[in-house]
Structure formats: structure tokens, C-alpha cells
N, C-alpha and C positions, 0 to 999 in steps of 0.2 A: 202605618196611621193613612188616614182618609182627610179629605176635605173637599167642597162643592167647585165647581168653575164655574167661569162666566156663564153658561148655560144652563147651570144648575144641576149639572151631571157632576155626580160626585167622581172622585178621580182617585188613586192611589200612590202613595212613594214609597219604593221600596230602597232600602240601606243596605247595601252588601258587604259585610267586614271580614269575609275573605281574602288572603293577600294574592294581588295580581300574580298572572303566571309571567313570567320573563321569557320571550323568546327573543332567539338569536338573531342576527341581521341578515337579509337576504344575501345569499352569497354571490350574488353578483355585484352587491354593494362594497363589499370588502371581502380582502384577502386576495389570495391569487388570482381566483377569475376577473375581480374588480381590475387589477393591475394590468392584467392581460387585456381587458377592456379599452381601460382607458389610454394606454400606451402602444398599443399594436393594431388595435382592429377598432379606433374611435372613428375614423372616416374611412371613405372608401379609397381615398389615399395610401392612408394606412395597412387596408387589407393588401392592398395591390403591394407594397413595400415588404409588407412582414411575409406573404406568400411567397414571393419571387426572393425573399433574399433566403428562406428557406429551403428552397427547392434548391437554389446556387449552392447553399451550404451543405444540404444531405448528400447532392451528386458530387460534389467535389470530395466531401467525406468518405462515401462509398467508395470511388475510384484513388483515391488514395490509400485506403485499409486493402482494396484488394492488390494494389498493385506492390505494397509493402508488404504483404503475406506471403503471396502467390509468384511474386517474380524477381522481387529487390532481393540481391545478395547482399547479408547485413553481415555476415563473414570478412568482408573488405574492412570493417570497422573494427570489428573483433581482431582480426589478425594483425591490424595497424595502428592499434590503441594507442603502444609506446610511441611511434612516430606522430601521431594526431598529440600526443601531450610535450613532449620533447624532442621531435625530429630527430637528428642523427647525435644528441648529444652523447659523451663518452659514458658507455655502460660502468667502469670503473667509479666514475662521478655522481652516479645518479642516487646515493643514499644522501649526498648532500640537498640536492632537490627536494627529493621527501622530505628532509628534515625541516627545511626552508616551510616547506608547506605546513608540516604538523604546526609549528612555531608560530607561524602567522594565523594558522585558523585560533591555534591556543590564544592568543592575544586579542584577535577578534574576540572569542568568549570573553575574557575580559570587559574589553571596550562597550560589547553588549549589554554585560551587567552593570557598568558604572555610569552610562551615557543615555544609555535608552531604558533599563533599570528591568522592565520587566518585560517576557515573550509573550506576543498576541495569541489568541486560539487559533488561527490560522497556520502560523509559523510553528506551534507543538503538534498540530493534526499533520502536517506535512512531514515533520522528522518520524513520527512514528506510520505514517505511508511510505516515509522512504525506506524505514530500518524492514519495514514487511515487504515492502517492492525486493528488497536487495538479499534480504536472507529467507523468507519464508517462501516467498512465491517461486524461488527458483529450484528450492528442494524437495516443493509438492512435484513440478514439471516433471525434474530428472526421475525422481518415485515413481510419477503415474504413466508417463508417455513415453511408448519405447522409443529406441532410436528408427530411422527408419533403415529401409535395407538397402543394401548396397548391390550392384547387378553388374555381372561381368557374364561375356559372351565365351563361347567353347564352339571350335570350329577347326576341322582337318585340312581346311582350305580357306583361302583370302573371301571375302563377303563385296561382291559387287553392284553398285545399284548406281545405276545411271553413271557419270562420270567419277563418282565417288566411291572409293578400295579402300578395307580397313581388314586388318589381317590381325585376327585376337591372338595374343601371345601365350605359348601351353604355358609357360613358366610366369608367373605375376608376383612380385615381393611386396610385402608391408610390414609393416611395423605392430610390435603388440608389446605388452607385458606381462608380467611373469602372472601365471593361475587366471589367463583370461581363457576364455572358450571360442574357439572359432566353429561355428557351425555350417554348413553347405546344405541347401537344396536345391530341386530343378523347380523352375517357374514351369510350369504349366496351366494352370486356372488363368493366368494375368495375361498368355499370351495365345489364348484359342483362336481367335478372329482379330482381326484389322479394326474392330472397334474396341475391343481391350487392348491390345497391342499400343495404339493410339494414347489412352488413356493410363498407360506406365507411368509411373513416376520412381525417384531415388537416385542414390548416386549410382550413375550409370555408365559405362566405358563408352569409346566412341563407335565399336561396332553396334553395341544394344542401342544407342542414338540412334546410328542409322537408321535401321528398320524399325523404331521408333518413327523418325520423321518421314521414311518412304509413306509407312501407314498414313499417316496424317496428310500425305499428299494425295494419296490415291483416293482417300475419302473425300479431301476437300475436291478431286478433277470428278469425282461421282457426284457430288451436290450441284457442283456447276454446269456437269452434261444434265442433269435433272431441271434444272433453271432453264439452261437454252431451249432445250425441248419444249420444256411447259410454255416458254414464251412466244416460240416461234407455232406453237400449235395453238394456241391464243391469238397470235397474229392473223393466223390461216382462218379461223373459226369466227374470226369477228366480222360483221358487215361493215366497220370504220377500221381501215387500216389502225393497230397499235405503234407500228415500225416504218419507217420509211424505207425505198426500196435498198438505198445503200446500205441502212442500217441492220435490214433484215441482212444483205447478202455478210457483213462482217458478223453477223452472229451464228450463220450458217457456216460460214469460212473456221471461224472458231471451234463449232461445235464437229465439226467434219477433222480438224485436226487434235482433237482430245482423244487420246489414246489411253485408255484403264488397264494400267498393268495386271498382271496376276496378282493374285492376295497375297502380300508379304509371307503370312503364317504358312501358304502350301508352296511358295518358292523356294521358302528355307528351310521349310518342313519344321519347324521351329517346337526346340525341345521334345522331338520324340526320338532323339538320336541319344543312348545313354553315355554317360558321362564318368569315367574314375579318376577319383578327386583324392590329393596327399599334401599334405603340407611336412618341406623340409626345415631345418634348420639353416638359416640364412650363411652363416660361415660353415659349419663340417658337413652340409647337404644331407645331414642324418636326417631319415625320415621320423616322425613322431610318431607313426604307427602304420598301420597297413592301407593301402589306398581300398576307399570305399566306392563301389558302383552305385551311380543312381539312374534310376530309370523309369521313377514316377515322383510325384510329389510327396510320396509317405517313406521316401527314402531320405533321410539324414546325414549325414557325417558329420562327426563332432573331434575337434584336437585341443585338448588342452595344453596351451603355451607353457614352456617350463621356466622361463625368464624373460626380461627384455631386453628385447632387439631384433634384429630382422629375421622373417621368414619367407619361406614362399610355398606359394599355392601351384601345386602342379595340374593343370587340367588335360585330362589324354581321351581322347575319341579314338573308337577303334578305328584301324586302318581300312579303307575303303566305305566306311560309314559318311554318308551324305547329307548336311543339313547343320543347324545352328542349333545350340543348348544354350538356353540363359539360366545362370546361376545364382541363387538368393544366397548373398553372403552377409552372415554376424558376426562382428567383431572384426570386418575387415571394413577401414572406412577410408576416406581422402588426405594423401598427404604432401603436403608445401615444403619443400625445399629453398632452405632461407641459406645462401653462400655468404661468407665475409674472409678478409683478407689474415691469415695466422699471422703472427710478430714470432719474430726469431731470438734466438737468445742475445744478440751481440747488437746493442742497439737498437729494440725495437723493430729490426728490419724485416718485412714481410717476405716471407719464405714460402707462402702459397697458400692456395685456399681452402677453408672448410666449412664442409655445410654441416647445419641442423636440419633436421627431418622432424615437421609441426602436424602431430595428427589434428584433423579439422574438427570433430567434434569432442573433445575433453584437452585440446592444447598439448598432450604428451610429448615430450621433446627426447629427441634420441640424437646422439651425435656418433655417427659410426657410419663406415662405409656400405654405399650400396651393394649389394652380392650382383656378383659378376659373372658374366658367360661364358664358355669355355674359349672364346675369342678374346675375352680379355674387355669386352664392351660393358656398360653397366646393364644389370637386368632391368627389364619395363617394371616399374612398381605402380602402385594405384593413387598417381597424383593429382593433385587439385586442377592441374589446368585439361588434364582430359578425361574427368570420373567429377564433372561437376552434378550439382544437384538438376536435375532434368525432368518436365513435367510439369503441370502445375500442381505447386504447394498446397498440403493441407495446413487446415491452423494448427494441428498436433505438431506436425513437423516442423512451422516455421516455431511456434512456441520452445519444445525442443531441442533445434538445431543451433536457432539463432538467440532467442530473445534470454531464455534461462543460460547460453554461454555467457552472454554479452552482459548481464545481472551477476554473474558470478565471479565476472574478470572486476564489475566495480565494486564490490560487496567489500571485499578486503581494504582497500585504498578509503571507500567510503564510511569504513567501520572506525579506523586508526582517527582520520580528520573529526568524526562524530564526538568520538569519544575525546580528543583532543580540543575542540569546542566548548564540550561539556564541563572538562576539567578546568579550564580556564575561569569560566562562568561560575562554577561552585568555589574556586579559589577567591576571586573578586568579592565574592556573596560573603564567604567565612571573614576574608582580609576587613569588609568592609563592615563586620558586627564590630570589631575592635578599635579601625578607625577610616571612616569614610573617607576625611583627609588622604590619609598615607595608600589608602587602595586608587586614589584617583592620580596621586602623583605616582604613582609605578605604573597606570595602564597610560598613565601619558607617555612617559619617560619611554616604556615597553612600545608603543605607538610610533616616538621619536628613532627610538634606532634598529626598528622593524625593516626599513628598507635599506639601512646599511647593512643588516645581516643577511638578507635574502640577495643582495649585490653579492656579497662576500661567498655565500656558499654556491650560490650557480655562477660565478666568474671564477671564482680561489683567489690567490695572489701568489707571487713568489714573494723569496725574503729579500729583494731588493724591494719589493711593493711594500710589503710591512714597514719596511726602516722610512722608507719615504713617506708613508702615512703617518707614522707615529714622528716624525719632523714634523710636518705638517700640523698635526695635531698641538705639539707644542708649540707652535709659532699662533692657532688659534687661543690655545689657551693663555701665551703671550697679551696679547689684545684683549683678551679679556681682564687678566691680571692688571694692566695698565688703566683700566677702564675705572676698577675697585682702588687704584691704587692714588688716582684723581680724585676720586670721591671721597678717601680718605686722609690724603695730604694736600689735596689741592695742586695748583702748580707751582713747585717749589724746589727746593736742590733735591732733596732725596727720591721725587720724583721723576727729574731728569737722568739722577745718576742712573736707577732703576731702568732708566727708557735707555740711555748711552748702552749700559750694559747689556741690557737686554737683544736690542739690535745685532749690535755686533756678533754675541752668539747664537742668536738664531738664524742671522744669514750666514755665517760660517759654519752652521750644522749642515748642510749637503758637501760641503768638502770633506768634512772629516768625516763623512759617512763614508763618501763615493771617490774622494781625490778627483770630486771634480765639480766647475760650478755648476753648469747649466748640461742639457740632454737628457735629463732626465723627465721632461713631461713638467707639465703646469704645475705640478705639487711643489715642486724644487724652486721654480719659478716663483711660487707665493711668500716662500723663505724669503728670497731675496729683494722683496719689495714689500717687506712686512714694516717697515720703518711707519709707511705710509698710515695704513690702517691702526697702526698702536698710536701715531701721534692722535688721530681724530678720534680716538676712545678715550686717551688722559685728556682731550681738550672738554670734551661730552661729560665725563665725569668728574673734570674738575667745574665744571657748570652747576652741579649739583652739590659743592664740597657746604658742609654744614648743613645739608637739609635732608641727609638722610640718616638712618638708624647708624648710629659707629658700631654698635659692638656686633648687628650683623654684617655691615661692610668691613671690618676686622674679618669676620668670620670668613666670610667670601674671597676675601685677598688674600688669606693664609689656605683655603681651598684651593684655588688656583694657583697660587704660587707653587705648592707640593705635585701638584699633577702637572704642572709645565716642567716642572726638575724629573720629574717620574718618565714622562715623555720623551725629554731630552735624552737624560743618560741613558735611557733602556737600549737604545740602538750601538752607544758606543761600548758599553758594557758587555755586551753579546758580542763586538768585535774584539774587543781589547782582551777579552777572555778566549779565544777563537772557540764559542758555542759554534757562531754560523759566518758565514763569510759573505760578503755583499756581492759576489762572482761567482758563489759555488753554486753548485749543481746537488738537487734533491730530489731524486726522482720518486721515493716512498714518501715525501711528503704530502699527507692524507688531501691538504686544500690546496695541492697543486692549480696553477693557473689552468682554467678549461679555452679550448678554442673555441672562440666566437663564433667563427664560421659555422661552427657545427650545428647552433644553436634553431631551432627551429617549431614548430608547432605550437601549443599553447604556450611554453616555455618563453618563446620570443613573442609572442603578443603581451604575455602579461611584463613582460619586461620594459618593452616598449610603454605599452600604458603608463604602470607604476610609476618609474622614473622620468616618463612623458610628464606626469600631472608633477611629481615632485620638485622636479628642476623647474618648469616652465610655469609654474604657481607663481614663485618670489619674483621670477622673470618678470611678470603679467604685471603682479601689483606695482614695481616699480615703474613698468611703461604707466601704468593708471596714473600714479602719483606725479611722472615726468610727463604726461601730456596734461597736467592740469598744472605746470609749473611756471610761475610767471617770469622765468629766466626763459628767454626767445630761444636761445641756443639747443636746452634740453628740450623744451617746449615743441618744436617744430621736428626734431629729430626723432623724437621718440613720436608724434605724427605719422611721420614720414615710412617709419619702421611699421606702425600699423596697419596703416592704411594699403602699403604696397603689397604686405603678405598678408592680408583682410582679401586684395585684390587679386592672388594669384590661387589657382588650383593647387591641393597639397601633391597631388601628381606631380606638379614642375617642379616643388621645391625637393622631394625627392628624388628626382632626375639630376639636379642640379647637385643636391650632394652625393649623389653616386655614378656621376659625369662629368662634370663640370670642375668640381673641386679638384681632383685629382689633376685636370687639363691645366690648372691655373697654377699649380704647387706637386709635382710628382710624387714628392714623400706623403704628401696624405694617400696615397695609392697603400701603402703601407696598411692604413686605419682600418678594421675589418669594416665589412658592408653594414653590419648590425650596429654597428657607434655612428657610423652616419647616418644611419637610419632615425638611430636615437635621437643627433641633432636635429634633424628635420621635423620631427616630430616636437621637441622642445619651440623649436624656431617657431613654428607654423603653430601651436598650441597658446603660446605665449601672445601671442597680436590678439586671439579671440578670449583668454583668459582676461587679457587689458582693460577692454570695452567692458565685459560683464563687471569687472571692478569698477570701473569709471561711471558707470551706470548706478549703482551702488552709492558709490561716495556723492554723485550728484542728487539724489534722494535724500539726504539728510539734510534739515533746514540750517542757514546758515549761524542760526543764535547760536547753537553749540557751540561752534569754532569761537566766538564771539565771546562767548561767556570764560572759555578757557583760555582766550589770551588775557580777558581784565582779571583772570586769577593768575596772571603771569607764570603760565606754562610754555615752553619750550613748543616749539613748529614739531618739532620731532616728536615731544611728547604727545601733543595735541594728535598728530596723526596717528600716532600707537597706542595711546591709550583712549583716544575719544571717536576719532572719525572711521578708522578703518577696521574695528570688531565691530561696529553698526552696519559699518556698509558690507562686510561681508557676510554677516547675518542676513541680511536683507535680501541678498542676491544668489541664497545657497541653492535655490531651486535650478537657477540658470548656470550656476557653475558645475553641479551635478548631472545636468544636461549637454555641459560641454565636454564632462571626462566621457561620459558614455560615448558621446560622438566620438571622440577620441581612441576609446576603446575599438570602436567599430572601423574607422578610417585607418586602423593598423594594419586592416587586410590589403590596401594597395601595395604593402611592401613586397606582397608576390611579383607585381609587374617590376620591379628593379631586381627580378633575382633573389631573393631571400625566400627562403622555404617557413613562412608562418604556418597558420589553418588553411586557409585558403590557397596557399601552393605547393602543401603536400596534397590536398585533392586533387590539384593537377598533376603531380607525382601517381599518387596512387592509380589515376584512371589509364595510367600506360603501361602497369604492372602487367605482364605475363597473364596471370590468375586472375584480376579483375579488368581488363580491359574493357573501357566503358562503361566505368561503374561509377558515373561522376555525379550522379543524383545523388547516391548514398552518400557519397562523401559531403555535398553540401549540403544535404537535411540534415546531416551529423552535426557539422560546425555554426550551423545556424541556431541546434539547440542551445550550444554553448554558449553563442551570442547573446543569444536571448536570456538564459539565466543569470550570466554576469551581468547586465543591462539591466534587468528585473531587480535583483539583490540589490546593485546600485542606488538606483530609484527606491526600493522602500524601504532601505536604510536613511535616504536622505528624509524622507518622509514622515521616517520614528524621529530623528533629529529634530525635525521643525515641531514636532507634536509633544516631545518631551522636553523640550525650552533648552536642551544641551548645547544650541548654539549661541547662547547668552554667553557674557561676558561674566566667570563665575573663580572664586579665589581659589585654589588650588592647593 
């Protein structure tokens, strides 16, 4: 189409009917690059902070990775793994702790399905990554990466370098398994000169390490000599002196004192002396084969071990031959000696010491005495103290010796726990399809009973403790019975008769069982004063008389009564029939009481955390409610306790419980330190939890309380059903934060002599095999603290997001 314009010139208009070609947005405006520009390089200050932070992060990461791979001795963690987990807990009862851990993870799997309902993608990816890391990665490393060499010296004379003197033993004992092959070669190429000798690495004995250190010192001396000569030459040639006169004299004096020794390779005629090697049976001293002469790197001596046990490597050098030969040993690896007291047959009396020998590379264990020399002394064996990994460790050696071995150790326990959690999750899923309400109730009951199960498994219990607990349970059920009786009958003759008979029977139960009224701890004392809580329960129940569902109340009353009778008569029947005795000894009892003084490691940390939280939480709620009370005595008493404890450091409370309390009453010195520390944790945490709960209570509008009062609800009903659930739901982040802080604060118990995770790091650092290896232990327990703290925080966020913190009918 064309038309004239204002100037009389004809113009054309063209119409395009083709679709416009879509173009993507510039990469500098959207996507990762845009995010980086906007958040990291928007201003010059952002650029400076980003580059500076990246430089610090890269430097720290490179330094840490270099230290972890080349220098750190992670076998200190692998070997002491059980102590990190359980401390000195009795090995005979170890299965109980494992069972408690499996059941705990199973119940947590059920709770995960019921209250959080679904796993996030990140959680699933994490589980898959853990499976790969625990099972696939170690198998690949072990299959592809060979074990580093073991190096041992052979010499007819002792080796002297300066003031250090080492004598390689002719007979070297080691442990081996059946059908393993031991091969021995002469090391020649790796010790041709001092440069190659300084680069030597592997499991080497003290003599080999002495010569390697001498080579390193000689090379350092040569390097320092060249530096001094170059500096003095440049100072003399420069028109402007580089050094002052005193500095020049010091450098010249240092240069004159430097003495470069003869090369170590030539001084000891390294690996130029032939060696005859032979492997002997450690018990019979019979050779496994004829001796093999090694004169070059091409010569190989191989021996197959017939059975598990001790063997002896004989290294013989011709008489009159001068020099040192270094041997490369395949199948001979460092051994650690673990010594423990042995128990006798009569009453468990100790009869001496027994040693277990553990091979570093695969944790092969052997309980057999070391072969002895002709004079009766123990033979030198390839032990971890004198034959540690020396030299710069390669990545292959790090993966094969340390990481793969540690992951293998974790794989068995990790797999069992993962299967337990998965089973709990799927059980809740299947039950939920049948009845969601039933599944929720079962999970709630399991979570309530889980702490009791953990304590019973970890601590165990004696027959008197079982009977005492049964009596206490009967007393608690009697209190519940009086509540339902008051709700069903009110305050009349039948309830008073039941109350009187029950008080007499429950109070007399400790005497019927133990023939004494007191002296059995707090549980029996509760039975003696059961009249007060039972009376309060009767009054509380009678206050709702006629307002409750009669069939439900009658059913609950019958159940409480039957259970009370069962727990009341169970210990009496067991005693009257002679099945058990309150004062009897049962050494074969599988749930015998554990010595709480032996608790340590992660077990002690978790016991203090779990039961510190469980016991401190209701105390904290009571203190928060008491501080808001209108009664001056209760209000100011709770306030004084909260402010006093919150104003004191946790370590002060620990010292008070460990040191001051036994001084006040010497009888408390018989209480294990673990229990005193637990009381300190409870006292300290209750004060902080009280303030968290009080903050939640104050956040609620007063109109809800007024509306509840207008409906005729009692004060305790308003608190338990209206205000407290909302307050707790509002302060979930604060409560979880306090729980995490409590978990980390338990590390302070190491200061008062308990061997938790931190305490065991201090013990590990003074072990002869791992002297000074504190950094490895601290890093390991840091990882443990981080994992548990992050899991608690993550679960808290899931609970908040899922709404499971709200009031729900189970």
C-alpha cells in the first residue's frame, strides 16, 4: 500500500505477517551470572569483600586439606572409635546400647512419617550419598589402591647418627592371617642418593626413619649454606651494603659453623649389602621355607602363611659386611598392643593382664603371646609406636590406609541404623493407611516410652530396682485411679473408702517388699507420701463430676485399677513364690546394672542431653508458671531461682555438684559423678527453659484467658488446654536453640573429670601411639557436635513448616 506524504512524495507501508523471533534475556541480567553481579560484585566494597573472603577460604581449605592428607594421623580416630562412642562402658553390655540406638532410630522413623509426613529431596539425596560413601567408595578404594609399603632396615652393626643410635633387630615378629603372602624386596632405586632418601615414605622402622631424617637435615644444611654464601656475596658486591657489620658477622659465623656431613647413602652403603631373609613360625620357630638371598631389586622372597598367628622375619647379613640394607615388606604392617586386666574364676578377681594385638591396616585381631627370645624377653615386633607412617603421605595412601578403613568401620553400624529408620518409616506408612489416628497414638506412646527404654538399656537395673519401680508405678496408677474415681463418683463414701484403702496399701508396699520403710531412695519415699497427690487427684476429678463422658471415665477407671493391681502384686507374687529375692545376687542377669563411672564418649553426652531435656522441661514449665503466679511466695521463689541460676556460669554449677555437695553431706560422694553432672544439667537448663516458656506465655493475648474463664473453665484447664499449648508452639525455635546449646554445653563436664567426647580427646592425646594427636580428635568431635546440632535444627524447621506443633486430637 502506498500514499503521498506532506511533501507530495509517495511513501510505502510494509506489513510483516511473520512471527517475531523470541530471544533469550541477556545472561548478565538473569541467571547465576546476574545473581553474582547483584550480590557479590555490585559495588567496589562488595568486590573487595568477595575477593578477600574467597582468598581466605581457599587458603584455609588448601591448608586444611594438605594437613589432613599429608600429616594427620586419622588412625587415632579409627582405633579409638569405640571409646569415642561408649567410653569405658562394659563390653558385655554393649549390645544393650546398640539395641537402644536401633530402637531409637526406629521410633524416630515412625515420628518422621507421622509428624513431618514426607522427606525432602535434600534428605533423600543425603541418604543416597551416605550409602555410596559407606559401601561403594571403600570397596573401590580397597580394590584399586595398593597398600603402602612397610620398610625395615637390616644391618650387622648399630646405626649412629650424631647422638642418635638405633640397632635394627635381626628377628622381627609380626601377625598374619592364613593364606596371606609375605613378600620381601631390597629397596635400591628409592635410596640412590639423599634426594631420593628424603622422599622416602611408608611404614618405616626407627632405623630407616633415622637415616631419612639425616638425609633431610643434610639437604637443609646444604640449602642454608647456599643461601648464606649467596647473601654474603651479594652484600660484598653491592655498592650499598645489604647487611650491617654485626649482621654480616653473624651470617659468617653461622656459615663457618655449618658442617656438611657425608651423604647418608655413601656413609651407610645403603642397600648395597646382600640380605638373607626367612619367615619362621612364631610358636615352633620352624621356617616356612628356605632362606632367600636378596642382592638386587629384582630379587623377591615370598612366603605363604599357613594359619592365623605370630610369625618372625629373620634378616641376616653376612659376617663382616658393612652397611645397611632397607627392605620393602608386603603383608607386614604395624601392630598395636591393647592390654586389659583378665578376670579370674572366683568372684571376678583379676589374675593378670591379657594383650590383644590389632593390625592397623585391616583391624585384624590376635590374642596370643608375643614370641620370645632365648633369654625370655619379648621379641621386637612391628608395632605402631616405632613404625608409624613416615614421610609425605600421598592421596592414595590417605584413601587406602585411613579413609577407606574408617568408612568401613562406620558402614556396619550405619547400615543397621538406616534400615531401622526405614523400617519405622514404612511401618508408620502402612499403619497410617489403616488408621491414621491409631498410628499417631502408637508413635506418641513410643516417643514417651523411648527415654525410659534408653535408660533401662544403658544403665540396666537390679532386682530391687525392678521391684521398686513396680511399686512406684502402682503408686502413680493409684493417683490416676483416684482422679477417675472422683470424676465418676464425685466426693462420696465409695471414693473415700477407695482412697483410704489405697493409701494404706501403697504406703505399706515398700515394707512388704523390702522389710523396711526407707533407705531405698526417692522412689520408695514417693510411695510413703502418696496420700497427698492422690488427694489432689481426687479433688481435681470430683471438680468435673457429671461433666465428663461417663462410659469413657468408667473404662479408664477400670483400666487404671487393673494395672495398679498388676504392678502392686507382681513383686509380691515373685517373692512369695521364690522366683526372685529382693536381696539375691543374679550375675547372669542380662540387664544387670552398669557401672555409671565407666560411661563416657558420645553415650555420656547423649545421656546428659536427653535426660537433661526431659527432666528439665517440665521443671522449666513449672518455674515459668510459678513466676507468673499471684502468690508471692511461689512467684518470688521461682524468680530467685531463675535469676540465680541464669546469673551463674554452667561450670560453676558443675563444680558445686561435683565438689561442694559431697562436702555438705558425705553420703552424696557415693553418688556417681555422672548422676551429679546430670542434676547440674537439669538445674541449669530448667532456668533457661523457664524464661523461654514465660516469653511464649506473655505473647498470648489476655482475651483468650478471659473467654475461657467466662466459659467456666478452671485455672488448671485454662493453662493446660488453652495457654500452654499455644505458648510452647510459639517458642519452638527458642526451645530447640536451648536444646542445642545444652547438647554442646555438656562438653564442659570434661573439666570436672568425666570422660565425654572432649574428655576422651585429652586421653587420646597422651596415648603412647598417638601422642600430641589432639587436633584430629577435636576435629572429629566437632563434626559429631555439628551433625547432631544440625539435625535438631532441621527437624525443628520441619515441625514448624508441617504444622505438627499445633494442637491435634490423637
